[in-house]
N, C-alpha and C positions, 0 to 999 in steps of 0.2 A: 566605453567595452558593453556594443548592444547583446543581449540575448534571446533571440532573434532564432528563430531553428532553419534560417535562411542565409543568415551565417556562416553556419560550421556544414563543414563532408560530411559523417558521423555525428549521429548520435547511438544512447543511449537510455529505452526508454522506461525507465524499473517505474508496476501500480502493480503498491503493499496494496493490500486486502489483513484484517485484525479484525475479531468482533469487540476486543477492547479500543477505544482511544489511547489513551495511555502508549501500549503497546507499539500499537500503530504508527504514532511521535517519534517513543523512540527505536524502532529500527529504519524511520529517518534519518534522526541523527545521526544514527548510526551507519549510514551507507553514503550519507554525506562528509564526514567526516576521514572516512576509509578514498572517498572520492579525491578528495579537497590531498589528502596525506600522502599519495600517489599523483599530483600534478596536473589533473582535470578540474576541471568549470563542470557546477555542477549550481543548476539549478532547480526550488523550489526547497523541501517536498509545498504543493502545490493542494489541497486540501479539496477532496474531488464530495458528491451530495453520498451524502450514506448512505444506506437503501435501507428499509423499512420493512421485514415482515410479519403481518400480526394474524392471531394463529386459535380460533374459539374452541372451547372445550367444553360438555358440555362435561356438568357436576356428577350427576347420577346417570345412569347407561337405559330408566326404564320410567319412574318415574317426574318431577320437578325436571323438567322439559324446558321453566324458565332460569334457571339455578347456571351457569357460563361460568364458566375464568377463559381469562385471554392472557395471551404471552403477543412477543413480538422479540424476536430477532436482529437488529442493525448489524450493518457489516459498512464498520470504516474505510473508505479510502486519502492513497494519498498518492500524487502523483512528481517521479523525481527525471529528471531528463541530468543530466549526463555526456557534454558535449567536451569531441576530442577525444577520447579516450586511449587509451596508451593498450599493451596486451597484458601493465600490472595491474591497473588500475580492474582492466577485466579478470585475471589470475585472484585478483584477490576480493571479488564481488563472488565470484566464484566459492570464498571457501569462508564465505562470512557467515559463520551463529549467532543470528535469529531464537529468540526466546519462542517458545512453542505458541502455536491459532495462529503464525504471521505465515498469513499465505502470499512470494514474490513472484510474478509475472517481469521480466524484462525481455526485452523486445529488442531487436540492432537497426536503428534505421541508416539508407544513407541520403 
């Protein structure tokens, strides 16, 4: 069985974003298990590049200009494709209880 996009008529693409990589992986496993339980084909999770935003803040407001703190915010991303979903899979995905701090974008591709 091939897992190319051209082989399937309909695909649900799920993009997961989280600040913690463990939570992103747990959510991906939960989504894949739900899809497989209702008889759909799941491809993934595919790790996407982590986006890193760095912030530099002055420690002192007036004097000591050379004294600074640096902070960074990492956003971990995962991609899951669910091929040939039926209505049970879609309903189960809409009713999933995922951890706090996980952002999910669901896109339906024809």
